[in-house]
NUDO-672205 format. One line per field, with one value per residue: residue in three letters; x, y, z of N, C-alpha, C in turn; residue number from 1. Coordinates in nm, 3 decimals, m for minus. Layout:
<atoms>
res <- [ALA:...]
n_u <- [X:...]
n_v <- [Y:...]
n_w <- [Z:...]
ca_u <- [X:...]
ca_v <- [Y:...]
ca_w <- [Z:...]
c_u <- [X:...]
c_v <- [Y:...]
c_w <- [Z:...]
n <- [NUM:...]
</atoms>
This chain:
<atoms>
res <- [MET:GLU:ASN:ASN:LYS:LEU:ASN:PRO:GLN:GLN:ARG:CYS:TYR:ARG:ARG:ALA:LEU:ALA:ALA:ILE:ILE:ILE:THR:GLY:ALA:SER:ALA:PHE:SER:MET:GLU:TYR:CYS:LEU:GLN:PRO:VAL:ILE:SER:HIS:ILE:ALA:ALA:THR:PHE:MET:LEU:ASN:PRO:ALA:GLN:ALA:SER:LEU:ALA:VAL:SER:ALA:ALA:MET:LEU:GLY:MET:ALA:LEU:THR:LEU:LEU:ILE:LEU:THR:ALA:PHE:ALA:GLY:ARG:LEU:PRO:ARG:ARG:LYS:MET:LEU:ALA:GLY:SER:LEU:VAL:VAL:SER:SER:ALA:VAL:LEU:LEU:GLY:VAL:GLY:PHE:THR:HIS:SER:PHE:ALA:ALA:VAL:VAL:ALA:LEU:ARG:PHE:VAL:GLN:GLY:CYS:ILE:LEU:ALA:LEU:VAL:PRO:VAL:LEU:ALA:MET:ALA:TYR:VAL:ASN:GLU:GLU:PHE:ILE:ALA:GLY:LYS:ILE:ARG:PHE:GLY:ILE:GLY:LEU:TYR:VAL:SER:GLY:THR:THR:LEU:GLY:GLY:LEU:SER:GLY:ARG:ILE:LEU:ALA:SER:VAL:LEU:THR:ASP:TYR:ILE:GLY:TRP:GLN:HIS:ALA:ILE:MET:SER:LEU:SER:LEU:LEU:ALA:ALA:LEU:SER:GLY:LEU:ALA:VAL:TRP:LEU:LEU:LEU:PRO:LYS]
n_u <- [1.824:1.759:1.956:1.862:1.684:1.572:1.807:1.981:2.227:2.185:2.106:1.852:1.702:1.669:1.519:1.291:1.200:1.133:0.925:0.739:0.671:0.559:0.345:0.176:0.127:0.002:m0.229:m0.375:m0.401:m0.580:m0.792:m0.882:m0.915:m1.156:m1.263:m1.208:m1.360:m1.629:m1.834:m1.840:m1.913:m2.166:m2.292:m2.277:m2.439:m2.673:m2.718:m2.724:m2.447:m2.410:m2.527:m2.364:m2.126:m2.130:m1.984:m1.725:m1.747:m1.833:m1.607:m1.448:m1.605:m1.606:m1.334:m1.300:m1.474:m1.367:m1.107:m1.145:m1.209:m0.988:m0.766:m0.775:m0.678:m0.452:m0.190:m0.153:m0.151:0.006:0.248:0.392:0.277:0.007:0.008:0.099:m0.088:m0.333:m0.316:m0.315:m0.558:m0.738:m0.692:m0.801:m1.070:m1.115:m1.077:m1.305:m1.493:m1.459:m1.572:m1.840:m2.194:m2.378:m2.474:m2.524:m2.373:m2.120:m2.098:m2.116:m1.889:m1.690:m1.720:m1.640:m1.379:m1.272:m1.282:m1.090:m0.864:m0.822:m0.652:m0.400:m0.293:m0.292:m0.130:0.105:0.197:0.233:0.430:0.649:0.688:0.764:0.973:1.174:1.469:1.474:1.543:1.468:1.200:1.011:1.092:1.033:0.752:0.689:0.766:0.578:0.341:0.400:0.394:0.120:0.012:0.126:0.010:m0.269:m0.284:m0.166:m0.336:m0.575:m0.495:m0.398:m0.630:m0.800:m0.665:m0.633:m0.901:m0.987:m0.887:m0.942:m1.180:m1.370:m1.405:m1.213:m0.990:m0.993:m0.962:m0.702:m0.559:m0.606:m0.454:m0.196:m0.192:m0.199:0.052:0.201:0.145:0.279:0.539:0.574:0.563:0.800:0.995:0.978:1.154:1.177]
n_v <- [m0.385:m0.161:0.020:0.120:0.309:0.646:0.864:1.090:1.154:1.176:1.384:1.385:1.317:1.549:1.696:1.537:1.570:1.843:1.831:1.678:1.850:2.063:1.930:1.865:2.126:2.254:2.097:2.125:2.396:2.440:2.296:2.443:2.709:2.846:2.896:3.150:3.324:3.287:3.462:3.634:3.458:3.394:3.644:3.676:3.467:3.510:3.389:3.258:3.266:3.005:2.837:2.899:2.793:2.532:2.510:2.474:2.251:2.053:1.985:1.872:1.653:1.508:1.444:1.290:1.067:0.954:0.894:0.669:0.475:0.479:0.385:0.111:0.029:0.179:0.102:0.015:0.230:0.464:0.661:0.916:1.027:1.036:1.197:1.450:1.485:1.484:1.725:1.910:1.854:1.897:2.168:2.268:2.212:2.380:2.623:2.625:2.668:2.938:3.045:2.972:3.040:2.945:2.832:2.569:2.440:2.521:2.382:2.117:2.104:2.148:1.917:1.721:1.811:1.763:1.483:1.428:1.545:1.372:1.178:1.281:1.277:0.995:0.893:1.042:0.960:0.687:0.707:0.819:0.616:0.400:0.487:0.623:0.579:0.366:0.506:0.765:0.791:0.880:1.146:1.239:1.207:1.382:1.624:1.635:1.665:1.911:2.065:2.046:2.194:2.447:2.495:2.495:2.721:2.924:2.918:3.012:3.271:3.392:3.379:3.543:3.794:3.848:3.856:4.098:4.275:4.185:4.048:3.755:3.545:3.588:3.573:3.304:3.188:3.274:3.138:2.881:2.872:2.893:2.649:2.472:2.524:2.427:2.154:2.100:2.155:1.949:1.727:1.771:1.769:1.526:1.224:0.991]
n_w <- [5.161:5.310:5.234:4.996:5.060:5.141:5.289:5.516:5.390:5.124:4.847:4.740:4.960:5.115:4.934:4.924:5.187:5.179:4.992:5.134:5.345:5.198:5.081:5.302:5.396:5.177:5.134:5.377:5.387:5.180:5.282:5.506:5.427:5.381:5.624:5.766:5.614:5.636:5.714:5.497:5.294:5.387:5.358:5.079:4.980:5.113:5.372:5.709:5.943:6.052:5.862:5.643:5.731:5.653:5.424:5.507:5.674:5.494:5.343:5.542:5.615:5.373:5.359:5.594:5.556:5.322:5.401:5.563:5.374:5.199:5.345:5.330:5.080:5.021:4.994:4.737:4.567:4.343:4.482:4.435:4.197:4.271:4.502:4.408:4.203:4.344:4.482:4.270:4.133:4.341:4.381:4.148:4.190:4.409:4.281:4.126:4.329:4.377:4.149:4.139:4.163:4.332:4.648:4.716:4.523:4.606:4.851:4.758:4.590:4.780:4.936:4.751:4.715:4.971:4.969:4.773:4.889:5.098:5.009:5.051:5.335:5.373:5.163:5.198:5.452:5.399:5.202:5.344:5.537:5.374:5.209:5.354:5.556:5.846:6.084:6.033:5.988:6.183:6.201:5.942:5.939:6.143:6.022:5.818:5.969:6.087:5.854:5.793:6.000:5.955:5.704:5.759:5.920:5.756:5.533:5.640:5.725:5.485:5.323:5.470:5.473:5.195:5.121:5.228:5.042:4.778:4.776:4.879:4.691:4.488:4.648:4.724:4.474:4.419:4.617:4.527:4.297:4.405:4.538:4.323:4.212:4.422:4.402:4.162:4.247:4.436:4.267:4.122:4.322:4.473:4.479:4.207]
ca_u <- [1.703:1.765:2.044:1.787:1.590:1.623:1.878:2.031:2.344:2.142:2.045:1.709:1.638:1.627:1.411:1.173:1.150:1.066:0.799:0.647:0.621:0.472:0.224:0.089:0.089:m0.091:m0.356:m0.450:m0.434:m0.705:m0.898:m0.933:m0.910:m1.286:m1.305:m1.215:m1.447:m1.766:m1.928:m1.850:m1.992:m2.304:m2.345:m2.289:m2.549:m2.784:m2.734:m2.668:m2.312:m2.417:m2.551:m2.245:m2.016:m2.136:m1.878:m1.605:m1.780:m1.845:m1.473:m1.404:m1.682:m1.553:m1.203:m1.315:m1.534:m1.275:m0.993:m1.182:m1.205:m0.855:m0.667:m0.782:m0.601:m0.352:m0.063:m0.145:m0.157:0.137:0.260:0.436:0.175:m0.119:0.025:0.101:m0.215:m0.443:m0.305:m0.353:m0.701:m0.808:m0.683:m0.897:m1.201:m1.121:m1.096:m1.448:m1.566:m1.453:m1.652:m1.980:m2.292:m2.477:m2.417:m2.531:m2.256:m2.003:m2.096:m2.085:m1.748:m1.606:m1.723:m1.553:m1.242:m1.232:m1.257:m0.962:m0.756:m0.799:m0.537:m0.272:m0.234:m0.271:m0.014:0.226:0.244:0.283:0.556:0.755:0.714:0.826:1.089:1.277:1.534:1.399:1.574:1.419:1.056:0.942:1.126:0.955:0.612:0.684:0.769:0.447:0.246:0.433:0.343:m0.026:m0.015:0.158:m0.089:m0.397:m0.269:m0.141:m0.457:m0.669:m0.442:m0.397:m0.769:m0.854:m0.599:m0.668:m1.043:m1.000:m0.845:m0.995:m1.303:m1.343:m1.396:m1.081:m0.891:m0.995:m0.901:m0.557:m0.506:m0.610:m0.337:m0.080:m0.199:m0.160:0.198:0.253:0.138:0.388:0.663:0.580:0.599:0.941:1.084:0.980:1.232:1.097]
ca_v <- [m0.313:m0.032:0.114:0.177:0.407:0.783:0.893:1.229:1.175:1.191:1.513:1.364:1.310:1.685:1.731:1.463:1.638:1.967:1.792:1.632:1.970:2.134:1.850:1.888:2.267:2.285:2.027:2.181:2.533:2.431:2.241:2.540:2.847:2.912:2.922:3.292:3.403:3.238:3.575:3.683:3.359:3.413:3.765:3.653:3.376:3.547:3.282:3.293:3.206:2.861:2.773:2.920:2.708:2.403:2.510:2.419:2.116:1.958:1.936:1.784:1.529:1.435:1.388:1.185:0.946:0.896:0.836:0.535:0.386:0.476:0.310:m0.030:m0.004:0.282:0.040:m0.013:0.354:0.525:0.771:1.045:1.077:1.063:1.312:1.572:1.493:1.521:1.869:1.985:1.836:1.966:2.313:2.299:2.212:2.503:2.730:2.621:2.729:3.083:3.084:2.932:3.137:2.868:2.779:2.422:2.399:2.539:2.270:1.994:2.111:2.130:1.775:1.653:1.850:1.687:1.344:1.426:1.577:1.257:1.105:1.339:1.217:0.852:0.868:1.102:0.871:0.565:0.740:0.832:0.483:0.307:0.541:0.676:0.479:0.346:0.608:0.898:0.787:0.970:1.283:1.270:1.222:1.508:1.735:1.639:1.723:2.054:2.125:2.061:2.305:2.570:2.512:2.535:2.860:3.016:2.923:3.102:3.408:3.443:3.399:3.659:3.917:3.870:3.891:4.241:4.353:4.143:3.971:3.616:3.455:3.604:3.522:3.157:3.155:3.295:3.026:2.760:2.877:2.858:2.505:2.404:2.535:2.334:2.020:2.090:2.146:1.813:1.639:1.791:1.743:1.388:1.133:0.892]
ca_w <- [5.128:5.380:5.162:4.885:5.113:5.155:5.413:5.517:5.306:4.985:4.812:4.719:5.092:5.150:4.842:4.969:5.307:5.135:4.928:5.238:5.413:5.103:5.065:5.418:5.403:5.069:5.157:5.488:5.350:5.103:5.368:5.603:5.377:5.385:5.761:5.807:5.526:5.650:5.716:5.358:5.222:5.434:5.295:4.935:4.949:5.200:5.470:5.840:5.953:6.077:5.732:5.560:5.779:5.582:5.322:5.573:5.724:5.383:5.309:5.650:5.603:5.259:5.394:5.696:5.496:5.225:5.475:5.607:5.258:5.139:5.421:5.293:4.960:4.995:4.959:4.593:4.489:4.314:4.578:4.380:4.105:4.341:4.591:4.326:4.133:4.435:4.510:4.151:4.109:4.450:4.357:4.041:4.254:4.487:4.184:4.094:4.440:4.357:4.032:4.147:4.213:4.407:4.771:4.708:4.445:4.693:4.946:4.682:4.548:4.899:4.972:4.654:4.745:5.090:4.926:4.701:4.984:5.186:4.956:5.095:5.456:5.356:5.077:5.256:5.560:5.335:5.135:5.446:5.596:5.280:5.138:5.443:5.641:5.970:6.183:5.992:5.962:6.276:6.162:5.822:5.978:6.219:5.926:5.752:6.065:6.093:5.732:5.802:6.092:5.881:5.599:5.817:5.966:5.644:5.451:5.707:5.724:5.347:5.279:5.541:5.426:5.055:5.114:5.255:4.925:4.647:4.794:4.918:4.577:4.425:4.744:4.713:4.344:4.433:4.696:4.446:4.207:4.488:4.564:4.198:4.206:4.523:4.343:4.067:4.327:4.494:4.155:4.086:4.436:4.520:4.394:4.134]
c_u <- [1.705:1.852:1.978:1.695:1.657:1.688:1.941:2.154:2.308:2.078:1.893:1.633:1.586:1.514:1.281:1.114:1.076:0.931:0.696:0.588:0.523:0.340:0.126:0.038:m0.017:m0.228:m0.437:m0.477:m0.566:m0.821:m0.964:m0.942:m1.045:m1.330:m1.310:m1.308:m1.593:m1.866:m1.946:m1.932:m2.140:m2.367:m2.368:m2.413:m2.672:m2.820:m2.695:m2.533:m2.313:m2.440:m2.427:m2.129:m2.020:m2.028:m1.748:m1.631:m1.787:m1.710:m1.422:m1.475:m1.631:m1.420:m1.218:m1.370:m1.437:m1.153:m1.023:m1.171:m1.063:m0.754:m0.665:m0.695:m0.494:m0.218:m0.044:m0.144:m0.017:0.152:0.287:0.329:0.049:m0.108:0.019:m0.033:m0.330:m0.437:m0.353:m0.504:m0.783:m0.803:m0.780:m1.039:m1.219:m1.140:m1.243:m1.534:m1.569:m1.542:m1.802:m2.069:m2.403:m2.411:m2.421:m2.411:m2.128:m1.989:m2.058:m1.939:m1.655:m1.606:m1.631:m1.407:m1.190:m1.201:m1.122:m0.846:m0.728:m0.682:m0.406:m0.220:m0.204:m0.144:0.115:0.283:0.301:0.418:0.670:0.789:0.789:0.957:1.202:1.342:1.463:1.422:1.520:1.268:0.981:0.969:1.044:0.807:0.593:0.686:0.637:0.344:0.273:0.382:0.193:m0.063:0.012:0.054:m0.223:m0.394:m0.253:m0.261:m0.559:m0.623:m0.447:m0.538:m0.827:m0.796:m0.638:m0.814:m1.065:m0.969:m0.916:m1.125:m1.274:m1.328:m1.260:m0.969:m0.879:m0.932:m0.749:m0.493:m0.507:m0.492:m0.209:m0.076:m0.159:m0.009:0.264:0.252:0.250:0.522:0.681:0.621:0.748:1.035:1.091:1.062:1.140:1.109]
c_v <- [m0.173:0.069:0.171:0.290:0.543:0.803:1.033:1.255:1.199:1.328:1.498:1.349:1.447:1.733:1.662:1.527:1.766:1.935:1.749:1.751:2.045:2.061:1.876:2.030:2.300:2.222:2.094:2.330:2.535:2.385:2.351:2.684:2.919:2.951:3.071:3.378:3.358:3.353:3.634:3.588:3.375:3.535:3.745:3.571:3.399:3.433:3.334:3.222:3.055:2.784:2.783:2.830:2.568:2.394:2.454:2.275:2.012:1.900:1.840:1.649:1.444:1.369:1.273:1.055:0.876:0.835:0.694:0.434:0.369:0.390:0.162:m0.064:0.100:0.224:0.015:0.113:0.409:0.656:0.908:1.106:1.118:1.181:1.442:1.592:1.536:1.669:1.951:1.975:1.908:2.117:2.355:2.303:2.339:2.624:2.739:2.684:2.881:3.130:3.060:3.042:3.068:2.812:2.627:2.368:2.414:2.420:2.140:1.992:2.090:1.985:1.695:1.686:1.775:1.542:1.332:1.450:1.463:1.172:1.153:1.277:1.068:0.825:0.927:1.012:0.741:0.592:0.748:0.696:0.390:0.357:0.592:0.562:0.478:0.457:0.746:0.901:0.883:1.116:1.326:1.291:1.351:1.630:1.747:1.706:1.873:2.128:2.144:2.177:2.439:2.599:2.557:2.680:2.956:3.027:3.018:3.248:3.467:3.471:3.525:3.789:3.947:3.911:4.040:4.326:4.315:4.061:3.823:3.523:3.465:3.556:3.371:3.113:3.170:3.180:2.896:2.756:2.844:2.707:2.425:2.409:2.443:2.192:1.998:2.077:2.007:1.714:1.649:1.751:1.597:1.301:1.030:0.756]
c_w <- [5.189:5.307:5.037:4.929:5.130:5.290:5.403:5.431:5.159:4.963:4.795:4.851:5.132:5.060:4.883:5.095:5.272:5.073:5.031:5.314:5.324:5.086:5.180:5.425:5.298:5.094:5.266:5.471:5.273:5.190:5.454:5.553:5.381:5.525:5.798:5.721:5.532:5.648:5.576:5.271:5.258:5.367:5.146:4.901:5.037:5.297:5.606:5.853:5.977:5.947:5.644:5.603:5.719:5.474:5.379:5.614:5.612:5.345:5.415:5.645:5.488:5.289:5.492:5.636:5.401:5.292:5.518:5.493:5.206:5.214:5.384:5.173:4.925:4.953:4.810:4.506:4.462:4.392:4.512:4.290:4.178:4.436:4.512:4.257:4.223:4.470:4.390:4.125:4.217:4.432:4.247:4.098:4.336:4.396:4.143:4.203:4.423:4.244:4.048:4.205:4.292:4.533:4.773:4.629:4.526:4.787:4.874:4.639:4.667:4.946:4.881:4.684:4.868:5.057:4.857:4.798:5.081:5.138:5.019:5.223:5.441:5.276:5.133:5.366:5.501:5.268:5.236:5.505:5.503:5.222:5.227:5.522:5.777:6.072:6.151:5.964:6.054:6.242:6.040:5.853:6.058:6.128:5.851:5.843:6.082:5.971:5.736:5.892:6.023:5.772:5.651:5.861:5.849:5.552:5.510:5.697:5.583:5.296:5.342:5.489:5.282:5.038:5.138:5.132:4.795:4.657:4.817:4.798:4.507:4.518:4.734:4.581:4.350:4.510:4.614:4.348:4.282:4.515:4.440:4.181:4.308:4.471:4.243:4.140:4.385:4.386:4.122:4.198:4.478:4.425:4.327:4.201]
n <- [1:2:3:4:5:6:7:8:9:10:11:12:13:14:15:16:17:18:19:20:21:22:23:24:25:26:27:28:29:30:31:32:33:34:35:36:37:38:39:40:41:42:43:44:45:46:47:48:49:50:51:52:53:54:55:56:57:58:59:60:61:62:63:64:65:66:67:68:69:70:71:72:73:74:75:76:77:78:79:80:81:82:83:84:85:86:87:88:89:90:91:92:93:94:95:96:97:98:99:100:101:102:103:104:105:106:107:108:109:110:111:112:113:114:115:116:117:118:119:120:121:122:123:124:125:126:127:128:129:130:131:132:133:134:135:136:137:138:139:140:141:142:143:144:145:146:147:148:149:150:151:152:153:154:155:156:157:158:159:160:161:162:163:164:165:166:167:168:169:170:171:172:173:174:175:176:177:178:179:180:181:182:183:184:185:186:187:188:189:190:191:192]
</atoms>
């Protein structure tokens, strides 16, 4: 059974590692991309920064609540399809955040996005645990965690820099398109 699992001698092993990093980076880029633009959100919707920060908190709440539910039946979900699909669907929700003219809609969309993004850590960890040889599971999980760190940082930086040039809504829309491309990359890179 162990010889059916991904190992460093296989080309698809390196592709799977790349997909795992991209998965973590894309998910956490979307999760935290609104954090540096809270003041812009506050100005757009005539709120104070504490109220505007609900746009970030809603996604975290959605993810936390959904993680509790997903762990019960994650073993039955198709990993490759759901990982790529959750990134693409979540990017579409983030795109909607850029188009909305209501702060209540922003908060609701971010909550939904957090619920969708909860699939990523659950499925990524399950994928690594089931598909990698025993000696490489910790390495795969470490790469996923590294990807989440890179994503959280890059999402904040890109949103901040792009906001200076094209405004926060267009910055968020641009990041959503990058996330959709990441979902496609994960679909293509993960072995069937």
